[in-house]
N, C-alpha and C positions, 0 to 999 in steps of 0.2 A: 504494500500500500504506500502511496506517496501523498503526503500532506503538505499544503502550503499555508503558512501563517503570514497574514499581512503584517508587516513589521515596520517599526521606527526604531532603528538601532537594534537592541536586543529585546525590545518589548513589543507586545501586540499593538498594532496601530488602532486608533480610535475610529478611523474611517478607511475602509478598504480601498476605494478608488484613488485616494491621494496619499497612499502609504509610500514610504521610501523604497520598499521592495518586499520581497517574499523570502522568508526563511523556509526552505523546503527540507522536509524530513522523509527519509525512506524507512519504513517500519516493516519488520518481519517478526512474527512470533512474539509480539508485544515488546520488541526491542528496537531501539534506534540503530540502524545500520550505518547511516551517515546523514549529514546535513550540509546544506550550502545556502548562501545568500544570493539571490538573483535580484538585481535592481529592477524597479518598476520601469517598464519600457514606455510608459506614458498613459495617461488617462484619456481614453477616447471612448465614446459610447459603444458598448458591445464588444470591445476589443479584448479586455483582460480575461473574461471567461474562456474565450477561444485560445488565447495565448497560454493560459494555465492548462487547458486541456491538451494542447500540443506538448506541454512539458510532462504529461503523464499524470497530472494531479487527480486524485480520487476525492479529496476533501479539502475545502478551504475554511480556514478559521480566521475570524476578524472580530474587532471590537464592534464596529457598526458597518452596515451595508444597506444600500438603497434597494427598494423592492424590485426594480427592473433588473439590477445586477443579480439579485437572488434568483429571479426567474430564468435568467440566461444561464446561470450555473445549473439549475435543475434541467433545463433544456439540453445542456451538454453532458448530463449524467454525472455531475460533480455534487457531492453532498456539501452542506453548509452548516457551520456552527458560528453564530454571532453572539455578541455579548461577552466575549472573552476579554480578560484583563491580566496584566502582569508580564513576567518575562516569558519569552517564547519557549525556553527550555522547561519552565514550570508548567506551562499550558500543555505542552506535548506530553509530559509525564502524567498530568491529570487526565488527558484524553486516553492514554494507554491504560490507565488504572480505572477507566470507566467513570471518572468523577467530573468530567466536563460535559455540561449540558447547554444546549443552545437556548437563548432567551427568546428567539424568534423575532426579536425587535427589528423594525425597519427604519432606516434613516430617511427622513422626509425632506430635510432642509440642508442644503449644501453650504449655506453661509456659515454654519458652525463646524466646518470641516475640522476633523481631528477631535471633536467633542461629542460624537454621536453616541458613544457608549456611556 
């Protein structure tokens, strides 16, 4: 399984589309095999879900995400967890341990970029 976390430095980004990049984890048998940081190639409507699908991502984790982005991920067969906070490494551990749950919240206003969660 390959998981991307929308990131600002080593922490989960508050807003998916405007994140610095994606910390990508490869998980097998509940263990992190490796991780890498991929810079955000740019926020354009509909682009990032396709970009992440091309990277082989199965799940996206973010602090906040708009409704249309969430639908595009669903359309591309990528699961979504929103409402995450904290360091990416702690969040991935919580996911592996079954302790990370999506809040299902939808960002509606982009003027508060970075403050959706």
